[in-house]
Predicted model as a PDB file, atoms N, CA, C, CB and O in Angstrom, pLDDT in the B-factor column:
MODEL        1                                                                  
ATOM      1  N   MET A   1     -25.485 -12.355 -11.040  1.00 81.00           N  
ATOM      2  CA  MET A   1     -24.617 -11.419 -10.367  1.00 81.00           C  
ATOM      3  C   MET A   1     -24.498 -11.807  -8.884  1.00 81.00           C  
ATOM      4  CB  MET A   1     -25.150  -9.974 -10.525  1.00 81.00           C  
ATOM      5  O   MET A   1     -25.485 -12.132  -8.223  1.00 81.00           O  
ATOM      6  N   LYS A   2     -23.286 -11.761  -8.403  1.00 89.00           N  
ATOM      7  CA  LYS A   2     -23.020 -12.106  -7.011  1.00 89.00           C  
ATOM      8  C   LYS A   2     -22.546 -10.858  -6.262  1.00 89.00           C  
ATOM      9  CB  LYS A   2     -21.964 -13.246  -6.915  1.00 89.00           C  
ATOM     10  O   LYS A   2     -21.499 -10.305  -6.601  1.00 89.00           O  
ATOM     11  N   PRO A   3     -23.293 -10.404  -5.251  1.00 93.00           N  
ATOM     12  CA  PRO A   3     -22.875  -9.211  -4.516  1.00 93.00           C  
ATOM     13  C   PRO A   3     -21.595  -9.466  -3.715  1.00 93.00           C  
ATOM     14  CB  PRO A   3     -23.996  -8.749  -3.580  1.00 93.00           C  
ATOM     15  O   PRO A   3     -21.334 -10.587  -3.278  1.00 93.00           O  
ATOM     16  N   PHE A   4     -20.805  -8.408  -3.531  1.00 94.00           N  
ATOM     17  CA  PHE A   4     -19.603  -8.515  -2.711  1.00 94.00           C  
ATOM     18  C   PHE A   4     -19.384  -7.226  -1.925  1.00 94.00           C  
ATOM     19  CB  PHE A   4     -18.374  -8.826  -3.587  1.00 94.00           C  
ATOM     20  O   PHE A   4     -19.853  -6.154  -2.308  1.00 94.00           O  
ATOM     21  N   HIS A   5     -18.666  -7.360  -0.823  1.00 97.00           N  
ATOM     22  CA  HIS A   5     -18.241  -6.217  -0.019  1.00 97.00           C  
ATOM     23  C   HIS A   5     -16.846  -6.534   0.500  1.00 97.00           C  
ATOM     24  CB  HIS A   5     -19.249  -5.921   1.165  1.00 97.00           C  
ATOM     25  O   HIS A   5     -16.660  -7.493   1.249  1.00 97.00           O  
ATOM     26  N   ILE A   6     -15.886  -5.743   0.108  1.00 96.00           N  
ATOM     27  CA  ILE A   6     -14.511  -5.902   0.569  1.00 96.00           C  
ATOM     28  C   ILE A   6     -14.246  -4.756   1.534  1.00 96.00           C  
ATOM     29  CB  ILE A   6     -13.475  -5.910  -0.635  1.00 96.00           C  
ATOM     30  O   ILE A   6     -14.303  -3.590   1.143  1.00 96.00           O  
ATOM     31  N   THR A   7     -13.959  -5.074   2.780  1.00 97.00           N  
ATOM     32  CA  THR A   7     -13.817  -4.039   3.794  1.00 97.00           C  
ATOM     33  C   THR A   7     -12.476  -3.327   3.749  1.00 97.00           C  
ATOM     34  CB  THR A   7     -14.013  -4.633   5.143  1.00 97.00           C  
ATOM     35  O   THR A   7     -12.365  -2.187   4.200  1.00 97.00           O  
ATOM     36  N   ARG A   8     -11.453  -3.985   3.210  1.00 97.00           N  
ATOM     37  CA  ARG A   8     -10.136  -3.350   3.144  1.00 97.00           C  
ATOM     38  C   ARG A   8      -9.272  -4.123   2.156  1.00 97.00           C  
ATOM     39  CB  ARG A   8      -9.459  -3.297   4.555  1.00 97.00           C  
ATOM     40  O   ARG A   8      -9.031  -5.317   2.332  1.00 97.00           O  
ATOM     41  N   LEU A   9      -8.806  -3.432   1.111  1.00 96.00           N  
ATOM     42  CA  LEU A   9      -7.976  -4.062   0.094  1.00 96.00           C  
ATOM     43  C   LEU A   9      -6.842  -3.112  -0.270  1.00 96.00           C  
ATOM     44  CB  LEU A   9      -8.815  -4.439  -1.164  1.00 96.00           C  
ATOM     45  O   LEU A   9      -7.079  -2.001  -0.745  1.00 96.00           O  
ATOM     46  N   LYS A  10      -5.608  -3.559  -0.042  1.00 96.00           N  
ATOM     47  CA  LYS A  10      -4.441  -2.746  -0.385  1.00 96.00           C  
ATOM     48  C   LYS A  10      -4.142  -2.932  -1.867  1.00 96.00           C  
ATOM     49  CB  LYS A  10      -3.202  -3.133   0.489  1.00 96.00           C  
ATOM     50  O   LYS A  10      -3.950  -4.055  -2.332  1.00 96.00           O  
ATOM     51  N   THR A  11      -4.102  -1.814  -2.613  1.00 94.00           N  
ATOM     52  CA  THR A  11      -3.853  -1.838  -4.050  1.00 94.00           C  
ATOM     53  C   THR A  11      -2.804  -0.791  -4.404  1.00 94.00           C  
ATOM     54  CB  THR A  11      -5.160  -1.593  -4.842  1.00 94.00           C  
ATOM     55  O   THR A  11      -2.352  -0.030  -3.549  1.00 94.00           O  
ATOM     56  N   SER A  12      -2.433  -0.766  -5.665  1.00 92.00           N  
ATOM     57  CA  SER A  12      -1.458   0.227  -6.139  1.00 92.00           C  
ATOM     58  C   SER A  12      -2.027   1.646  -6.128  1.00 92.00           C  
ATOM     59  CB  SER A  12      -0.996  -0.127  -7.550  1.00 92.00           C  
ATOM     60  O   SER A  12      -1.266   2.612  -6.186  1.00 92.00           O  
ATOM     61  N   ILE A  13      -3.349   1.785  -6.054  1.00 92.00           N  
ATOM     62  CA  ILE A  13      -3.952   3.120  -6.023  1.00 92.00           C  
ATOM     63  C   ILE A  13      -4.361   3.534  -4.615  1.00 92.00           C  
ATOM     64  CB  ILE A  13      -5.160   3.167  -6.941  1.00 92.00           C  
ATOM     65  O   ILE A  13      -4.913   4.618  -4.426  1.00 92.00           O  
ATOM     66  N   GLY A  14      -4.102   2.695  -3.637  1.00 93.00           N  
ATOM     67  CA  GLY A  14      -4.418   3.013  -2.249  1.00 93.00           C  
ATOM     68  C   GLY A  14      -5.150   1.883  -1.567  1.00 93.00           C  
ATOM     69  O   GLY A  14      -5.363   0.819  -2.147  1.00 93.00           O  
ATOM     70  N   ILE A  15      -5.531   2.127  -0.335  1.00 97.00           N  
ATOM     71  CA  ILE A  15      -6.317   1.155   0.440  1.00 97.00           C  
ATOM     72  C   ILE A  15      -7.786   1.461   0.167  1.00 97.00           C  
ATOM     73  CB  ILE A  15      -5.986   1.225   2.001  1.00 97.00           C  
ATOM     74  O   ILE A  15      -8.251   2.580   0.385  1.00 97.00           O  
ATOM     75  N   LEU A  16      -8.507   0.450  -0.314  1.00 97.00           N  
ATOM     76  CA  LEU A  16      -9.879   0.650  -0.758  1.00 97.00           C  
ATOM     77  C   LEU A  16     -10.880  -0.175   0.030  1.00 97.00           C  
ATOM     78  CB  LEU A  16      -9.996   0.321  -2.213  1.00 97.00           C  
ATOM     79  O   LEU A  16     -10.560  -1.229   0.579  1.00 97.00           O  
ATOM     80  N   ARG A  17     -12.105   0.341   0.068  1.00 97.00           N  
ATOM     81  CA  ARG A  17     -13.275  -0.409   0.542  1.00 97.00           C  
ATOM     82  C   ARG A  17     -14.237  -0.415  -0.633  1.00 97.00           C  
ATOM     83  CB  ARG A  17     -13.935   0.236   1.863  1.00 97.00           C  
ATOM     84  O   ARG A  17     -14.594   0.638  -1.160  1.00 97.00           O  
ATOM     85  N   LEU A  18     -14.660  -1.624  -1.046  1.00 97.00           N  
ATOM     86  CA  LEU A  18     -15.433  -1.765  -2.284  1.00 97.00           C  
ATOM     87  C   LEU A  18     -16.729  -2.531  -2.042  1.00 97.00           C  
ATOM     88  CB  LEU A  18     -14.598  -2.475  -3.356  1.00 97.00           C  
ATOM     89  O   LEU A  18     -16.760  -3.507  -1.292  1.00 97.00           O  
ATOM     90  N   THR A  19     -17.789  -2.075  -2.689  1.00 97.00           N  
ATOM     91  CA  THR A  19     -19.066  -2.768  -2.678  1.00 97.00           C  
ATOM     92  C   THR A  19     -19.567  -2.823  -4.115  1.00 97.00           C  
ATOM     93  CB  THR A  19     -20.102  -2.059  -1.732  1.00 97.00           C  
ATOM     94  O   THR A  19     -19.503  -1.838  -4.851  1.00 97.00           O  
ATOM     95  N   GLY A  20     -20.067  -3.994  -4.497  1.00 95.00           N  
ATOM     96  CA  GLY A  20     -20.568  -4.128  -5.855  1.00 95.00           C  
ATOM     97  C   GLY A  20     -21.085  -5.515  -6.136  1.00 95.00           C  
ATOM     98  O   GLY A  20     -21.489  -6.247  -5.232  1.00 95.00           O  
ATOM     99  N   GLU A  21     -21.064  -5.866  -7.420  1.00 93.00           N  
ATOM    100  CA  GLU A  21     -21.532  -7.170  -7.873  1.00 93.00           C  
ATOM    101  C   GLU A  21     -20.530  -7.740  -8.857  1.00 93.00           C  
ATOM    102  CB  GLU A  21     -22.936  -7.070  -8.514  1.00 93.00           C  
ATOM    103  O   GLU A  21     -19.936  -7.017  -9.657  1.00 93.00           O  
ATOM    104  N   LEU A  22     -20.356  -9.044  -8.783  1.00 88.00           N  
ATOM    105  CA  LEU A  22     -19.448  -9.751  -9.682  1.00 88.00           C  
ATOM    106  C   LEU A  22     -20.287 -10.602 -10.614  1.00 88.00           C  
ATOM    107  CB  LEU A  22     -18.418 -10.625  -8.893  1.00 88.00           C  
ATOM    108  O   LEU A  22     -21.083 -11.436 -10.180  1.00 88.00           O  
ATOM    109  N   GLY A  23     -20.091 -10.374 -11.911  1.00 78.00           N  
ATOM    110  CA  GLY A  23     -20.808 -11.140 -12.915  1.00 78.00           C  
ATOM    111  C   GLY A  23     -19.921 -12.222 -13.489  1.00 78.00           C  
ATOM    112  O   GLY A  23     -18.991 -12.692 -12.833  1.00 78.00           O  
ATOM    113  N   ASN A  24     -20.209 -12.613 -14.705  1.00 68.00           N  
ATOM    114  CA  ASN A  24     -19.427 -13.612 -15.420  1.00 68.00           C  
ATOM    115  C   ASN A  24     -18.063 -13.018 -15.730  1.00 68.00           C  
ATOM    116  CB  ASN A  24     -20.148 -14.074 -16.723  1.00 68.00           C  
ATOM    117  O   ASN A  24     -17.978 -12.025 -16.452  1.00 68.00           O  
ATOM    118  N   SER A  25     -16.984 -13.610 -15.195  1.00 52.00           N  
ATOM    119  CA  SER A  25     -15.644 -13.046 -15.362  1.00 52.00           C  
ATOM    120  C   SER A  25     -15.168 -13.085 -16.805  1.00 52.00           C  
ATOM    121  CB  SER A  25     -14.663 -13.786 -14.489  1.00 52.00           C  
ATOM    122  O   SER A  25     -14.190 -12.421 -17.146  1.00 52.00           O  
ATOM    123  N   GLN A  26     -15.837 -13.846 -17.654  1.00 55.00           N  
ATOM    124  CA  GLN A  26     -15.458 -13.905 -19.063  1.00 55.00           C  
ATOM    125  C   GLN A  26     -15.975 -12.699 -19.841  1.00 55.00           C  
ATOM    126  CB  GLN A  26     -15.981 -15.187 -19.692  1.00 55.00           C  
ATOM    127  O   GLN A  26     -15.490 -12.408 -20.934  1.00 55.00           O  
ATOM    128  N   LEU A  27     -16.944 -12.006 -19.288  1.00 52.00           N  
ATOM    129  CA  LEU A  27     -17.495 -10.832 -19.960  1.00 52.00           C  
ATOM    130  C   LEU A  27     -16.718  -9.586 -19.568  1.00 52.00           C  
ATOM    131  CB  LEU A  27     -18.985 -10.660 -19.621  1.00 52.00           C  
ATOM    132  O   LEU A  27     -16.310  -9.437 -18.416  1.00 52.00           O  
ATOM    133  N   ARG A  28     -16.519  -8.716 -20.503  1.00 50.00           N  
ATOM    134  CA  ARG A  28     -15.869  -7.433 -20.205  1.00 50.00           C  
ATOM    135  C   ARG A  28     -16.793  -6.654 -19.269  1.00 50.00           C  
ATOM    136  CB  ARG A  28     -15.565  -6.611 -21.527  1.00 50.00           C  
ATOM    137  O   ARG A  28     -18.007  -6.609 -19.469  1.00 50.00           O  
ATOM    138  N   GLY A  29     -16.204  -6.049 -18.255  1.00 52.00           N  
ATOM    139  CA  GLY A  29     -17.027  -5.318 -17.291  1.00 52.00           C  
ATOM    140  C   GLY A  29     -17.734  -6.249 -16.345  1.00 52.00           C  
ATOM    141  O   GLY A  29     -18.870  -5.991 -15.947  1.00 52.00           O  
ATOM    142  N   GLY A  30     -17.072  -7.342 -15.974  1.00 82.00           N  
ATOM    143  CA  GLY A  30     -17.670  -8.327 -15.081  1.00 82.00           C  
ATOM    144  C   GLY A  30     -17.853  -7.831 -13.659  1.00 82.00           C  
ATOM    145  O   GLY A  30     -18.571  -8.450 -12.874  1.00 82.00           O  
ATOM    146  N   ILE A  31     -17.206  -6.713 -13.316  1.00 90.00           N  
ATOM    147  CA  ILE A  31     -17.358  -6.132 -11.985  1.00 90.00           C  
ATOM    148  C   ILE A  31     -18.185  -4.860 -12.120  1.00 90.00           C  
ATOM    149  CB  ILE A  31     -15.966  -5.836 -11.324  1.00 90.00           C  
ATOM    150  O   ILE A  31     -17.873  -3.984 -12.926  1.00 90.00           O  
ATOM    151  N   ILE A  32     -19.241  -4.772 -11.323  1.00 92.00           N  
ATOM    152  CA  ILE A  32     -20.037  -3.554 -11.245  1.00 92.00           C  
ATOM    153  C   ILE A  32     -19.856  -3.004  -9.839  1.00 92.00           C  
ATOM    154  CB  ILE A  32     -21.561  -3.820 -11.575  1.00 92.00           C  
ATOM    155  O   ILE A  32     -20.204  -3.658  -8.856  1.00 92.00           O  
ATOM    156  N   TYR A  33     -19.311  -1.805  -9.752  1.00 94.00           N  
ATOM    157  CA  TYR A  33     -19.088  -1.176  -8.449  1.00 94.00           C  
ATOM    158  C   TYR A  33     -20.278  -0.313  -8.075  1.00 94.00           C  
ATOM    159  CB  TYR A  33     -17.800  -0.334  -8.460  1.00 94.00           C  
ATOM    160  O   TYR A  33     -20.772   0.470  -8.887  1.00 94.00           O  
ATOM    161  N   HIS A  34     -20.739  -0.464  -6.824  1.00 95.00           N  
ATOM    162  CA  HIS A  34     -21.806   0.383  -6.306  1.00 95.00           C  
ATOM    163  C   HIS A  34     -21.232   1.507  -5.451  1.00 95.00           C  
ATOM    164  CB  HIS A  34     -22.805  -0.450  -5.491  1.00 95.00           C  
ATOM    165  O   HIS A  34     -21.756   2.621  -5.429  1.00 95.00           O  
ATOM    166  N   LYS A  35     -20.140   1.192  -4.745  1.00 97.00           N  
ATOM    167  CA  LYS A  35     -19.502   2.184  -3.885  1.00 97.00           C  
ATOM    168  C   LYS A  35     -18.037   1.823  -3.749  1.00 97.00           C  
ATOM    169  CB  LYS A  35     -20.191   2.260  -2.488  1.00 97.00           C  
ATOM    170  O   LYS A  35     -17.694   0.671  -3.485  1.00 97.00           O  
ATOM    171  N   VAL A  36     -17.170   2.816  -3.931  1.00 97.00           N  
ATOM    172  CA  VAL A  36     -15.731   2.635  -3.765  1.00 97.00           C  
ATOM    173  C   VAL A  36     -15.233   3.778  -2.893  1.00 97.00           C  
ATOM    174  CB  VAL A  36     -14.981   2.598  -5.153  1.00 97.00           C  
ATOM    175  O   VAL A  36     -15.490   4.949  -3.174  1.00 97.00           O  
ATOM    176  N   GLU A  37     -14.521   3.425  -1.837  1.00 97.00           N  
ATOM    177  CA  GLU A  37     -13.957   4.416  -0.934  1.00 97.00           C  
ATOM    178  C   GLU A  37     -12.466   4.177  -0.807  1.00 97.00           C  
ATOM    179  CB  GLU A  37     -14.641   4.364   0.451  1.00 97.00           C  
ATOM    180  O   GLU A  37     -11.999   3.038  -0.854  1.00 97.00           O  
ATOM    181  N   VAL A  38     -11.720   5.266  -0.646  1.00 97.00           N  
ATOM    182  CA  VAL A  38     -10.275   5.179  -0.459  1.00 97.00           C  
ATOM    183  C   VAL A  38      -9.954   5.696   0.935  1.00 97.00           C  
ATOM    184  CB  VAL A  38      -9.500   5.989  -1.557  1.00 97.00           C  
ATOM    185  O   VAL A  38     -10.586   6.634   1.421  1.00 97.00           O  
ATOM    186  N   MET A  39      -8.964   5.075   1.576  1.00 97.00           N  
ATOM    187  CA  MET A  39      -8.560   5.511   2.901  1.00 97.00           C  
ATOM    188  C   MET A  39      -7.731   6.784   2.763  1.00 97.00           C  
ATOM    189  CB  MET A  39      -7.762   4.397   3.639  1.00 97.00           C  
ATOM    190  O   MET A  39      -6.678   6.787   2.126  1.00 97.00           O  
ATOM    191  N   GLY A  40      -8.209   7.840   3.355  1.00 94.00           N  
ATOM    192  CA  GLY A  40      -7.501   9.112   3.369  1.00 94.00           C  
ATOM    193  C   GLY A  40      -6.943   9.370   4.756  1.00 94.00           C  
ATOM    194  O   GLY A  40      -7.078   8.531   5.646  1.00 94.00           O  
ATOM    195  N   THR A  41      -6.332  10.496   4.944  1.00 94.00           N  
ATOM    196  CA  THR A  41      -5.752  10.820   6.255  1.00 94.00           C  
ATOM    197  C   THR A  41      -6.818  11.049   7.315  1.00 94.00           C  
ATOM    198  CB  THR A  41      -4.873  12.053   6.149  1.00 94.00           C  
ATOM    199  O   THR A  41      -6.548  10.910   8.508  1.00 94.00           O  
ATOM    200  N   ASP A  42      -8.031  11.400   6.887  1.00 93.00           N  
ATOM    201  CA  ASP A  42      -9.129  11.638   7.832  1.00 93.00           C  
ATOM    202  C   ASP A  42     -10.191  10.554   7.800  1.00 93.00           C  
ATOM    203  CB  ASP A  42      -9.769  12.963   7.546  1.00 93.00           C  
ATOM    204  O   ASP A  42     -11.295  10.761   8.303  1.00 93.00           O  
ATOM    205  N   GLY A  43      -9.881   9.405   7.220  1.00 95.00           N  
ATOM    206  CA  GLY A  43     -10.851   8.311   7.149  1.00 95.00           C  
ATOM    207  C   GLY A  43     -11.191   7.971   5.708  1.00 95.00           C  
ATOM    208  O   GLY A  43     -10.449   8.302   4.783  1.00 95.00           O  
ATOM    209  N   TRP A  44     -12.330   7.302   5.530  1.00 96.00           N  
ATOM    210  CA  TRP A  44     -12.748   6.844   4.207  1.00 96.00           C  
ATOM    211  C   TRP A  44     -13.354   7.987   3.407  1.00 96.00           C  
ATOM    212  CB  TRP A  44     -13.753   5.693   4.328  1.00 96.00           C  
ATOM    213  O   TRP A  44     -14.175   8.754   3.911  1.00 96.00           O  
ATOM    214  N   LEU A  45     -12.927   8.085   2.131  1.00 96.00           N  
ATOM    215  CA  LEU A  45     -13.449   9.089   1.208  1.00 96.00           C  
ATOM    216  C   LEU A  45     -14.081   8.374   0.016  1.00 96.00           C  
ATOM    217  CB  LEU A  45     -12.322  10.069   0.741  1.00 96.00           C  
ATOM    218  O   LEU A  45     -13.433   7.559  -0.640  1.00 96.00           O  
ATOM    219  N   GLU A  46     -15.353   8.684  -0.260  1.00 96.00           N  
ATOM    220  CA  GLU A  46     -16.039   8.032  -1.374  1.00 96.00           C  
ATOM    221  C   GLU A  46     -15.565   8.602  -2.702  1.00 96.00           C  
ATOM    222  CB  GLU A  46     -17.560   8.192  -1.240  1.00 96.00           C  
ATOM    223  O   GLU A  46     -15.438   9.817  -2.857  1.00 96.00           O  
ATOM    224  N   LEU A  47     -15.304   7.720  -3.655  1.00 96.00           N  
ATOM    225  CA  LEU A  47     -14.860   8.130  -4.982  1.00 96.00           C  
ATOM    226  C   LEU A  47     -16.054   8.297  -5.904  1.00 96.00           C  
ATOM    227  CB  LEU A  47     -13.873   7.110  -5.566  1.00 96.00           C  
ATOM    228  O   LEU A  47     -17.067   7.615  -5.751  1.00 96.00           O  
ATOM    229  N   ASP A  48     -15.933   9.202  -6.854  1.00 96.00           N  
ATOM    230  CA  ASP A  48     -16.972   9.463  -7.845  1.00 96.00           C  
ATOM    231  C   ASP A  48     -16.847   8.433  -8.968  1.00 96.00           C  
ATOM    232  CB  ASP A  48     -16.865  10.921  -8.406  1.00 96.00           C  
ATOM    233  O   ASP A  48     -15.942   8.521  -9.799  1.00 96.00           O  
ATOM    234  N   LEU A  49     -17.744   7.470  -8.989  1.00 95.00           N  
ATOM    235  CA  LEU A  49     -17.675   6.375  -9.962  1.00 95.00           C  
ATOM    236  C   LEU A  49     -17.963   6.819 -11.394  1.00 95.00           C  
ATOM    237  CB  LEU A  49     -18.646   5.293  -9.575  1.00 95.00           C  
ATOM    238  O   LEU A  49     -17.739   6.049 -12.328  1.00 95.00           O  
ATOM    239  N   SER A  50     -18.452   8.037 -11.586  1.00 95.00           N  
ATOM    240  CA  SER A  50     -18.690   8.528 -12.946  1.00 95.00           C  
ATOM    241  C   SER A  50     -17.451   9.228 -13.523  1.00 95.00           C  
ATOM    242  CB  SER A  50     -19.885   9.490 -12.955  1.00 95.00           C  
ATOM    243  O   SER A  50     -17.424   9.566 -14.706  1.00 95.00           O  
ATOM    244  N   SER A  51     -16.445   9.441 -12.700  1.00 95.00           N  
ATOM    245  CA  SER A  51     -15.218  10.106 -13.139  1.00 95.00           C  
ATOM    246  C   SER A  51     -14.369   9.172 -13.998  1.00 95.00           C  
ATOM    247  CB  SER A  51     -14.408  10.592 -11.928  1.00 95.00           C  
ATOM    248  O   SER A  51     -14.162   8.011 -13.646  1.00 95.00           O  
ATOM    249  N   ASN A  52     -13.879   9.684 -15.124  1.00 96.00           N  
ATOM    250  CA  ASN A  52     -13.039   8.879 -16.013  1.00 96.00           C  
ATOM    251  C   ASN A  52     -11.752   8.443 -15.328  1.00 96.00           C  
ATOM    252  CB  ASN A  52     -12.710   9.660 -17.279  1.00 96.00           C  
ATOM    253  O   ASN A  52     -11.291   7.322 -15.548  1.00 96.00           O  
ATOM    254  N   SER A  53     -11.162   9.299 -14.503  1.00 95.00           N  
ATOM    255  CA  SER A  53      -9.916   8.922 -13.820  1.00 95.00           C  
ATOM    256  C   SER A  53     -10.159   7.795 -12.820  1.00 95.00           C  
ATOM    257  CB  SER A  53      -9.308  10.140 -13.100  1.00 95.00           C  
ATOM    258  O   SER A  53      -9.308   6.921 -12.656  1.00 95.00           O  
ATOM    259  N   VAL A  54     -11.301   7.807 -12.157  1.00 95.00           N  
ATOM    260  CA  VAL A  54     -11.634   6.721 -11.222  1.00 95.00           C  
ATOM    261  C   VAL A  54     -11.899   5.433 -12.004  1.00 95.00           C  
ATOM    262  CB  VAL A  54     -12.875   7.098 -10.351  1.00 95.00           C  
ATOM    263  O   VAL A  54     -11.444   4.364 -11.598  1.00 95.00           O  
ATOM    264  N   LYS A  55     -12.619   5.519 -13.102  1.00 94.00           N  
ATOM    265  CA  LYS A  55     -12.881   4.344 -13.940  1.00 94.00           C  
ATOM    266  C   LYS A  55     -11.573   3.725 -14.430  1.00 94.00           C  
ATOM    267  CB  LYS A  55     -13.770   4.725 -15.141  1.00 94.00           C  
ATOM    268  O   LYS A  55     -11.414   2.505 -14.409  1.00 94.00           O  
ATOM    269  N   ASN A  56     -10.637   4.571 -14.873  1.00 95.00           N  
ATOM    270  CA  ASN A  56      -9.337   4.075 -15.337  1.00 95.00           C  
ATOM    271  C   ASN A  56      -8.559   3.410 -14.213  1.00 95.00           C  
ATOM    272  CB  ASN A  56      -8.515   5.216 -15.930  1.00 95.00           C  
ATOM    273  O   ASN A  56      -7.940   2.365 -14.416  1.00 95.00           O  
ATOM    274  N   ALA A  57      -8.585   4.008 -13.033  1.00 94.00           N  
ATOM    275  CA  ALA A  57      -7.877   3.436 -11.888  1.00 94.00           C  
ATOM    276  C   ALA A  57      -8.471   2.078 -11.509  1.00 94.00           C  
ATOM    277  CB  ALA A  57      -7.933   4.399 -10.684  1.00 94.00           C  
ATOM    278  O   ALA A  57      -7.729   1.145 -11.202  1.00 94.00           O  
ATOM    279  N   LEU A  58      -9.793   1.961 -11.526  1.00 94.00           N  
ATOM    280  CA  LEU A  58     -10.440   0.693 -11.188  1.00 94.00           C  
ATOM    281  C   LEU A  58     -10.132  -0.379 -12.230  1.00 94.00           C  
ATOM    282  CB  LEU A  58     -11.954   0.885 -11.065  1.00 94.00           C  
ATOM    283  O   LEU A  58     -10.020  -1.558 -11.894  1.00 94.00           O  
ATOM    284  N   THR A  59      -9.998   0.021 -13.478  1.00 92.00           N  
ATOM    285  CA  THR A  59      -9.603  -0.930 -14.517  1.00 92.00           C  
ATOM    286  C   THR A  59      -8.197  -1.455 -14.258  1.00 92.00           C  
ATOM    287  CB  THR A  59      -9.678  -0.276 -15.907  1.00 92.00           C  
ATOM    288  O   THR A  59      -7.923  -2.637 -14.466  1.00 92.00           O  
ATOM    289  N   GLN A  60      -7.306  -0.578 -13.805  1.00 93.00           N  
ATOM    290  CA  GLN A  60      -5.919  -0.977 -13.517  1.00 93.00           C  
ATOM    291  C   GLN A  60      -5.821  -2.007 -12.403  1.00 93.00           C  
ATOM    292  CB  GLN A  60      -5.098   0.237 -13.147  1.00 93.00           C  
ATOM    293  O   GLN A  60      -4.919  -2.845 -12.413  1.00 93.00           O  
ATOM    294  N   ILE A  61      -6.735  -1.956 -11.447  1.00 93.00           N  
ATOM    295  CA  ILE A  61      -6.655  -2.881 -10.297  1.00 93.00           C  
ATOM    296  C   ILE A  61      -7.660  -4.027 -10.387  1.00 93.00           C  
ATOM    297  CB  ILE A  61      -6.883  -2.117  -8.999  1.00 93.00           C  
ATOM    298  O   ILE A  61      -7.817  -4.785  -9.430  1.00 93.00           O  
ATOM    299  N   GLU A  62      -8.331  -4.161 -11.510  1.00 92.00           N  
ATOM    300  CA  GLU A  62      -9.360  -5.201 -11.657  1.00 92.00           C  
ATOM    301  C   GLU A  62      -8.816  -6.586 -11.314  1.00 92.00           C  
ATOM    302  CB  GLU A  62      -9.912  -5.203 -13.085  1.00 92.00           C  
ATOM    303  O   GLU A  62      -9.502  -7.368 -10.657  1.00 92.00           O  
ATOM    304  N   HIS A  63      -7.592  -6.903 -11.749  1.00 91.00           N  
ATOM    305  CA  HIS A  63      -7.016  -8.219 -11.470  1.00 91.00           C  
ATOM    306  C   HIS A  63      -6.815  -8.445  -9.969  1.00 91.00           C  
ATOM    307  CB  HIS A  63      -5.682  -8.373 -12.201  1.00 91.00           C  
ATOM    308  O   HIS A  63      -6.922  -9.578  -9.499  1.00 91.00           O  
ATOM    309  N   VAL A  64      -6.529  -7.394  -9.221  1.00 93.00           N  
ATOM    310  CA  VAL A  64      -6.341  -7.507  -7.768  1.00 93.00           C  
ATOM    311  C   VAL A  64      -7.688  -7.823  -7.106  1.00 93.00           C  
ATOM    312  CB  VAL A  64      -5.730  -6.188  -7.176  1.00 93.00           C  
ATOM    313  O   VAL A  64      -7.777  -8.677  -6.224  1.00 93.00           O  
ATOM    314  N   VAL A  65      -8.722  -7.121  -7.547  1.00 93.00           N  
ATOM    315  CA  VAL A  65     -10.064  -7.341  -6.992  1.00 93.00           C  
ATOM    316  C   VAL A  65     -10.541  -8.755  -7.299  1.00 93.00           C  
ATOM    317  CB  VAL A  65     -11.064  -6.306  -7.555  1.00 93.00           C  
ATOM    318  O   VAL A  65     -11.061  -9.442  -6.420  1.00 93.00           O  
ATOM    319  N   LEU A  66     -10.365  -9.192  -8.549  1.00 91.00           N  
ATOM    320  CA  LEU A  66     -10.786 -10.546  -8.927  1.00 91.00           C  
ATOM    321  C   LEU A  66     -10.019 -11.610  -8.148  1.00 91.00           C  
ATOM    322  CB  LEU A  66     -10.591 -10.762 -10.430  1.00 91.00           C  
ATOM    323  O   LEU A  66     -10.601 -12.613  -7.734  1.00 91.00           O  
ATOM    324  N   ALA A  67      -8.723 -11.400  -7.947  1.00 91.00           N  
ATOM    325  CA  ALA A  67      -7.921 -12.351  -7.178  1.00 91.00           C  
ATOM    326  C   ALA A  67      -8.401 -12.424  -5.740  1.00 91.00           C  
ATOM    327  CB  ALA A  67      -6.441 -11.965  -7.219  1.00 91.00           C  
ATOM    328  O   ALA A  67      -8.439 -13.504  -5.150  1.00 91.00           O  
ATOM    329  N   HIS A  68      -8.768 -11.278  -5.169  1.00 93.00           N  
ATOM    330  CA  HIS A  68      -9.266 -11.264  -3.793  1.00 93.00           C  
ATOM    331  C   HIS A  68     -10.604 -11.990  -3.666  1.00 93.00           C  
ATOM    332  CB  HIS A  68      -9.409  -9.828  -3.301  1.00 93.00           C  
ATOM    333  O   HIS A  68     -10.863 -12.652  -2.662  1.00 93.00           O  
ATOM    334  N   LEU A  69     -11.444 -11.864  -4.680  1.00 89.00           N  
ATOM    335  CA  LEU A  69     -12.766 -12.474  -4.638  1.00 89.00           C  
ATOM    336  C   LEU A  69     -12.770 -13.957  -4.978  1.00 89.00           C  
ATOM    337  CB  LEU A  69     -13.672 -11.757  -5.570  1.00 89.00           C  
ATOM    338  O   LEU A  69     -13.749 -14.651  -4.703  1.00 89.00           O  
ATOM    339  N   SER A  70     -11.684 -14.453  -5.577  1.00 84.00           N  
ATOM    340  CA  SER A  70     -11.680 -15.860  -5.970  1.00 84.00           C  
ATOM    341  C   SER A  70     -11.181 -16.769  -4.861  1.00 84.00           C  
ATOM    342  CB  SER A  70     -10.831 -16.051  -7.200  1.00 84.00           C  
ATOM    343  O   SER A  70     -11.119 -17.985  -5.041  1.00 84.00           O  
TER     344      SER A  70                                                      
ENDMDL                                                                          
END                                                                             
């Protein structure tokens, strides 16, 4: 696993700050997120990683995150 920290990434779900680990990209779930924050009007807001809607949103942008890390 390779740790990563992205300080600012513009995606279809908003501007994000992400911290986590990148595993083997061939395995499903190759990205493990430790902390995900979205830029709100009052600054960074931490997202609940156990929420199904957040999990679905992160799945939708997985290709953007992988492209940024490669």
